[in-house]
N, C-alpha and C positions, 0 to 999 in steps of 0.2 A: 835177623836183627831183633825181631819181637822177643825171641827167647833170651837174647843177650840183655835187652832192656829189662825184662821181667826178673832175670837173675840178679842184675845189678840193684834193682829196687828191693827185692826180697832180702838180699844180703846187707842192705843198708850202706852200700858204698856210694861214693860220689859219682855223679853222672853229668856229662856236659852235653849241651845242645848248641849247635851253631845255627845262626839265622842271618838272613840278609840276602839281598839280590844285587846284581850289578857289581859296582866297584867297592862297596862297603859291606863288611860283615862284622858280626859280633857273636859272643857266646855267653851262655849262662851255665853255672855249675852249682849243684846243690849237694852238700855233704851232710848226711844225717845218719851217723852210725849208731848202732845199738849201744855201744859202750860209752858214748858221749851224751851229755845233757844239753848239747848245743846243736843248732842248725846253722850251717854256714852257707850263705848265698853269695856268689861271686859273679859279677858281670864284667865283661871285657869287650871292647870295641876297637876298631882301627882308628877312630877319631873320637873326640869328646862326645860323651853320651848325651848330655843335655837333660831335658825334662824326661823323667822316668816314673813309671807307676809300677809298684810291686804289689801283687795280691796273692794271698794264700787262702784257698777254700778247701773244705772237706769234700769227700766223694759225693755228697748230696748237693753240693753247690753253695753251702752256707759259708759266707765270707768270714774268715777268722782273723785276717791281718791285711791291712792296706797301708801302704806308705807311698806318698807322692812327694817328689822333690826334684832337685836338679843336681846332676853330677858334672862338675866342672873339669873332670879328667876323663881318660878313656877306660877307667875301671871303677867299680863300686863294690864294696864288700859290706855285708851285713851279717851280724851274728845274733841269732835269736835264741831265747831260752826255750828249750823243748818242753818244759813243764807248763808253758802257757797254752799248749795245744793238746787236744785229745789224741790218743793213739789211733792209727788207721791210715787209710790212703788220703793223700793230699794232692792238690794241684797248684803249682806255682804258675802265675801268669805275669809276664814281663812285657810292658809296652814302653818303647822309647823310639827315638828317631830311626835308628838302625836295627832295632830289635822288636819283634812281635812274635812271642813264642809262648808255648804252654808246655809244662813239664810235670809229670806225675812222680811222686815219691811217697815213701811210707815212713811213718813215725811209729817206732816200737817202744 
């Protein structure tokens, strides 16, 4: 699993993470390919997401992006300009009612 994750990150492909316990689950997907100038964040849940906090930090923990809001549907999509971020390893942190996850990805 660790090799698969590392391969997916190094190739710049999208990767999904599922989270949740009990009866409600959700997922987050980050697409950051080398050939695109965009980073696509997609959240999905079985029910309305509600209050959500998205944070992107670099490998040193320096916060580069933070968005706090409310999603009235069971999905949320954000497209960010890759040029606003330095290249290197990043960490996406998502906090919502049914989601509490951390995902690493690389900007090249």
